[in-house]
C-alpha positions as CSV (number, residue, x, y, z in Angstrom):
1,M,0.5,-0.2,0.0
2,N,1.2,3.7,-1.2
3,P,2.0,6.1,1.5
4,K,-1.0,8.4,0.0
5,S,-3.7,5.1,0.6
6,R,-2.1,4.5,4.0
7,K,-2.8,8.2,5.1
8,L,-5.7,8.1,3.4
9,N,-7.5,5.3,5.5
10,S,-6.3,6.4,8.8
11,L,-8.4,10.0,8.0
12,V,-11.2,7.9,7.1
13,S,-10.9,5.7,10.4
14,L,-10.2,8.8,12.1
15,N,-13.0,10.3,11.1
16,R,-15.3,6.9,11.9
17,L,-14.2,7.2,15.4
18,S,-14.5,11.2,15.2
19,F,-17.9,10.5,14.7
20,F,-18.9,7.5,16.5
21,A,-17.0,9.7,19.6
22,L,-20.0,12.4,18.9
23,L,-22.5,9.9,18.9
24,L,-22.0,8.2,21.7
25,V,-21.2,12.0,23.9
26,A,-24.7,13.1,22.7
27,T,-26.5,9.9,24.0
28,S,-24.7,9.9,27.3
29,S,-26.2,13.7,26.9
30,L,-29.4,12.6,26.2
31,Q,-30.1,9.7,28.9
32,A,-28.5,12.2,31.2
33,Q,-31.3,14.7,31.1
34,E,-33.3,11.5,31.7
35,W,-33.1,11.5,35.5
36,A,-34.3,14.9,35.8
37,K,-37.1,14.6,33.1
38,K,-38.4,11.7,35.4
39,M,-39.0,13.8,38.3
40,F,-41.6,16.2,36.5
41,A,-45.4,15.7,37.0
42,T,-46.1,17.6,33.6
43,L,-43.6,18.9,31.1
44,E,-46.2,21.0,29.2
45,H,-48.8,23.6,29.8
46,D,-51.6,25.2,27.5
47,F,-53.0,28.7,29.1
48,G,-55.9,28.0,26.5
49,T,-57.4,31.4,25.4
50,V,-57.1,33.4,28.1
51,A,-58.4,37.9,28.6
52,K,-55.5,40.8,28.2
53,N,-54.6,41.5,31.8
54,S,-55.5,38.6,33.3
55,K,-53.1,37.1,36.0
56,Q,-52.2,33.6,34.4
57,E,-50.1,31.4,36.7
58,F,-49.0,27.5,36.5
59,R,-46.8,25.9,38.9
60,F,-44.5,23.1,37.1
61,E,-44.1,20.4,40.1
62,F,-41.3,18.1,40.7
63,T,-40.6,15.8,43.1
64,N,-36.8,14.6,44.9
65,L,-36.6,11.3,44.0
66,Y,-33.3,10.6,44.9
67,E,-31.2,10.5,48.1
68,E,-29.1,13.4,47.5
69,P,-30.6,17.1,46.8
70,L,-31.4,18.2,44.5
71,H,-29.9,22.4,43.6
72,I,-31.1,24.2,40.7
73,T,-28.8,27.3,39.5
74,G,-31.2,29.0,37.1
75,V,-34.3,28.6,35.0
76,R,-35.2,30.9,31.3
77,A,-37.6,31.3,28.8
78,S,-36.9,31.5,25.3
79,C,-39.7,34.1,24.7
80,G,-40.4,37.6,27.0
81,C,-44.4,36.0,27.1
82,T,-43.3,33.4,29.7
83,I,-41.7,34.4,33.1
84,P,-40.0,31.4,34.8
85,T,-39.1,31.3,38.5
86,A,-38.0,28.4,40.5
87,E,-39.7,28.8,43.8
88,Q,-37.1,26.5,45.5
89,D,-33.7,26.1,44.8
90,T,-33.0,22.9,46.8
91,I,-35.2,20.5,47.3
92,K,-34.0,17.5,49.7
93,T,-35.2,13.3,49.1
94,F,-38.8,13.1,48.6
95,E,-39.7,17.0,48.8
96,K,-41.4,19.2,46.1
97,G,-40.2,21.9,44.0
98,T,-41.9,24.1,42.0
99,I,-41.0,26.0,38.7
100,L,-43.6,29.2,38.6
101,A,-45.0,30.2,34.6
102,T,-46.2,33.4,34.9
103,Y,-47.8,34.2,31.2
104,N,-47.8,37.7,30.7
105,T,-50.7,38.8,29.3
106,E,-50.0,42.7,30.4
107,A,-47.4,42.9,27.7
108,F,-48.3,40.2,24.7
109,A,-51.4,39.2,22.4
110,G,-52.6,37.1,20.1
111,A,-50.9,33.6,19.9
112,R,-47.6,33.4,22.2
113,G,-45.5,30.2,23.5
114,A,-42.3,29.7,25.0
115,T,-39.6,27.2,26.2
116,V,-38.6,27.3,29.8
117,T,-35.2,26.1,30.8
118,V,-34.5,24.8,33.9
119,T,-30.9,24.1,35.0
120,F,-29.6,21.7,37.6
121,D,-26.2,21.6,38.6
122,K,-26.7,18.8,42.0
123,P,-26.4,16.2,41.9
124,Y,-25.5,16.2,38.1
125,F,-25.6,18.5,35.7
126,A,-29.2,18.4,33.4
127,E,-31.4,20.8,31.7
128,V,-34.9,20.3,31.9
129,Q,-37.5,21.6,28.8
130,L,-40.8,22.8,30.0
131,Q,-43.4,24.6,26.9
132,V,-45.9,27.1,27.7
133,A,-48.5,28.2,25.4
134,G,-51.9,30.1,24.9
135,F,-53.9,32.7,23.6
136,I,-54.6,36.5,24.7
137,R,-57.5,38.4,23.7
138,T,-57.5,42.4,24.0
139,D,-61.5,42.4,24.1
140,L,-62.2,40.7,27.2
141,T,-61.8,41.8,30.6
142,F,-62.1,39.1,34.1
143,S,-62.5,41.5,37.3
144,P,-60.8,40.1,39.6
145,S,-58.5,38.8,37.0
146,R,-58.4,35.4,39.1
147,L,-60.1,33.3,41.5
148,E,-58.1,33.5,44.7
149,F,-59.3,31.7,47.4
150,G,-56.1,31.6,49.6
151,E,-56.0,29.1,52.7
152,F,-59.6,27.7,53.3
153,S,-60.7,24.7,55.8
154,I,-63.5,22.5,54.2
155,S,-66.2,23.6,56.4
156,D,-65.6,27.2,55.2
157,K,-67.1,27.0,51.8
158,P,-66.2,29.6,50.4
159,R,-67.8,32.0,47.9
160,M,-66.4,34.9,45.7
161,E,-68.0,36.8,42.8
162,F,-66.4,38.2,39.3
163,N,-67.5,40.3,36.4
164,V,-66.5,39.4,33.0
165,S,-66.9,42.1,30.1
166,H,-66.5,42.0,26.7
167,A,-65.8,44.6,24.5
168,G,-67.3,44.5,20.7
169,V,-70.9,42.6,19.3
170,S,-74.2,43.4,21.6
171,D,-75.1,40.2,20.9
172,W,-72.1,38.5,22.5
173,Q,-73.1,35.6,25.2
174,I,-71.9,33.8,28.1
175,T,-74.2,30.3,27.5
176,D,-72.5,28.0,29.9
177,V,-69.3,27.5,32.7
178,R,-67.7,24.2,32.9
179,S,-64.9,22.6,34.7
180,K,-63.4,19.2,34.4
181,K,-63.9,18.8,38.4
182,S,-67.4,18.2,40.2
183,Y,-66.3,21.1,43.3
184,Y,-67.7,23.8,41.6
185,E,-71.5,25.6,41.9
186,V,-71.5,28.8,39.6
187,E,-74.5,31.3,38.6
188,I,-74.8,34.1,36.3
189,L,-76.1,36.6,39.1
190,E,-76.6,39.7,36.5
191,R,-76.0,40.5,32.6
192,T,-75.6,44.2,31.6
193,Q,-75.5,45.3,27.9
194,L,-74.5,48.8,26.3
195,A,-74.0,49.9,22.9
196,N,-70.5,48.0,22.6
197,Q,-70.1,46.3,25.9
198,V,-71.7,43.2,27.2
199,G,-71.0,42.8,31.5
200,Y,-71.8,39.3,34.0
201,K,-71.2,39.4,37.3
202,L,-71.0,35.7,38.3
203,G,-70.9,34.0,42.1
204,V,-68.6,30.4,42.9
205,Q,-69.4,28.5,45.4
206,L,-67.0,25.8,46.8
207,K,-68.5,22.3,47.2
208,D,-67.2,20.3,50.4
209,N,-66.2,17.7,48.3
210,I,-63.0,19.6,47.4
211,P,-59.7,17.7,47.6
212,V,-57.5,18.9,51.0
213,G,-53.8,20.5,49.0
214,Y,-53.3,23.3,47.0
215,L,-55.5,24.6,44.5
216,Q,-54.2,25.5,41.0
217,D,-56.9,24.9,38.4
218,H,-59.6,27.2,36.0
219,L,-63.4,27.3,34.9
220,I,-64.3,27.8,31.0
221,I,-66.6,30.3,30.4
222,V,-68.4,29.3,27.0
223,T,-69.6,32.1,25.5
224,N,-71.9,32.5,21.9
225,D,-68.6,33.4,19.6
226,L,-67.5,30.7,17.9
227,Q,-63.8,31.8,16.7
228,N,-63.0,32.0,20.4
229,Q,-65.7,30.0,22.0
230,E,-64.0,29.1,25.3
231,I,-62.1,31.5,28.0
232,K,-60.3,30.0,30.9
233,L,-60.4,32.4,34.2
234,P,-57.7,30.4,37.0
235,V,-59.2,29.6,40.2
236,T,-56.5,29.4,43.5
237,G,-56.2,28.3,46.8
238,K,-55.2,26.0,49.3
239,V,-57.8,23.2,51.2
240,S,-55.9,22.9,54.8
241,A,-56.5,19.2,56.1
242,P,-58.8,19.0,59.1
243,V,-55.7,16.7,60.3
244,T,-52.1,17.0,60.0
245,L,-49.4,15.0,60.5
246,S,-45.7,15.8,60.6
247,P,-42.8,16.1,60.1
248,A,-44.1,15.0,55.8
249,S,-41.6,12.9,55.5
250,L,-39.3,10.5,58.0
251,L,-35.7,11.0,56.7
252,L,-33.7,8.1,58.5
253,G,-30.7,8.7,56.7
254,I,-27.7,6.0,56.8
255,M,-27.8,3.5,59.6
256,Q,-26.0,0.3,60.8
257,K,-26.8,-3.3,60.6
258,D,-28.9,-4.8,63.6
259,S,-29.9,-1.0,65.1
260,E,-32.7,0.9,66.0
261,I,-33.6,4.0,65.8
262,T,-37.0,6.5,67.2
263,K,-38.4,9.6,65.6
264,R,-41.6,11.2,66.5
265,L,-44.6,11.8,64.6
266,I,-47.5,14.9,65.5
267,L,-50.9,14.5,64.5
268,R,-53.0,17.6,64.9
269,A,-56.3,19.5,64.8
270,D,-58.6,22.0,66.0
271,Q,-60.6,19.6,67.3
272,P,-60.5,16.3,69.7
273,F,-59.6,13.6,67.3
274,T,-58.8,9.6,67.6
275,I,-56.2,7.6,66.1
276,D,-58.0,4.2,64.5
277,S,-54.5,3.0,63.4
278,L,-51.5,3.1,63.1
279,K,-49.5,0.9,60.0
280,C,-46.4,0.4,57.8
281,D,-45.9,-1.6,54.8
282,H,-42.5,-2.1,56.3
283,P,-41.7,-4.9,59.2
284,G,-39.0,-2.9,61.0
285,V,-41.4,-0.5,61.9
286,S,-43.3,-0.1,65.3
287,F,-45.6,2.2,67.2
288,K,-46.3,3.4,70.4
289,L,-50.2,5.0,70.9
290,T,-50.9,6.0,74.7
291,G,-54.8,5.7,75.0
292,D,-57.8,6.4,72.5
293,E,-59.2,9.4,74.1
294,P,-60.1,12.2,71.5
295,K,-57.3,15.0,71.7
296,K,-56.3,18.0,69.2
297,I,-52.7,16.0,69.3
298,H,-51.2,13.3,69.2
299,L,-48.0,12.6,69.8
300,V,-46.2,9.1,68.8
301,P,-43.2,7.5,69.1
302,V,-42.5,5.6,66.0
303,T,-39.3,2.7,66.1
304,F,-37.4,1.8,63.3
305,N,-34.9,-1.6,63.4
306,S,-32.5,-1.8,60.6
307,G,-32.0,-5.6,60.6
308,L,-29.6,-7.5,59.8
309,S,-29.3,-6.8,55.8
310,P,-27.8,-4.1,53.6
311,Q,-30.9,-2.3,52.0
312,K,-32.1,0.7,51.1
313,V,-35.8,0.6,52.5
314,R,-38.6,3.0,50.9
315,A,-41.7,2.6,52.9
316,T,-45.1,4.6,53.6
317,I,-46.7,5.4,57.4
318,T,-50.2,5.1,57.1
319,A,-52.7,6.6,59.7
320,K,-56.1,6.1,60.0
321,V,-57.8,9.0,62.3
322,N,-61.5,9.7,62.8
323,L,-62.9,13.4,63.2
324,N,-66.5,13.4,61.6
325,G,-65.5,10.7,59.8
326,E,-62.6,8.7,58.7
327,I,-59.2,10.4,57.8
328,T,-56.1,8.6,56.0
329,L,-52.6,10.7,56.4
330,T,-49.6,9.2,55.1
331,C,-45.8,9.9,55.3
332,P,-42.8,8.1,53.4
333,L,-40.6,6.6,55.2
334,S,-36.5,6.0,54.1
335,A,-33.3,4.5,55.5
336,T,-30.4,3.3,54.0
337,I,-28.3,-0.1,56.0
338,E,-25.3,-0.4,55.7
């Protein structure tokens, strides 16, 4: 083989090696992002059709599924129509974090979308991309711009009123108000009509079947405008549990074989209640209940026996309490046995 042929073959081999090296790096990079994507409940949100100057927010929720703490170094958006915020920058094991996406309806109009990029540097580097879309109408306003119920208990059954104003044709109408959830009761209280403007006053009552936890939802206002028939009105709040259990999770850390550790659960309510049962799906967990009389606060020692085998333990404590009916509470437990 002449020197030119050997040189050509060497270049071909080098190019092939470079190609496969780049392919390997790209594949590894994609796989490296997957651990971060798995934490998110959803990777996209469509605000739908919304009113100009209305307050539109969505929280992308994620859970740290790993033993190491997470750390977010930054969030950015590809368009000014969406303003992203990392509401927590450090998230421990089993804790939840949120990326708040605020849709900028004051500065933009029409169809708008953005890619929100979340950057992690711990436990490893990764970037997760979240998609946001929507359509901002300039002929429609809500007052208030969203239904913010704040924090309340189920027994409060809060109620709010809001106004809808439409500029344009005089025969514009609201024909229905819908929701994918069954815990809203909506009624039209009043309709006003001027030459080029139509207004509505509506009332919203929350029913007692609303679940405990954060309320992040929307009502769908259905109109006779066939081109833009549905408009979303955000609904937010926090439904307080009648009974709370703390801590939210028991993180026992690293333990030696054949050892024990005791922690304490606190169950609390505004009214006296009883504990019907406390169970765990791991055999090494035991509880010490003192009496069955109703109390506002129950302090329960929890003992974990590590056993004789090295392992990673992931378990769930389930408490059933009685306060005007049975209520079920859960608490995750984790430990590493060496």
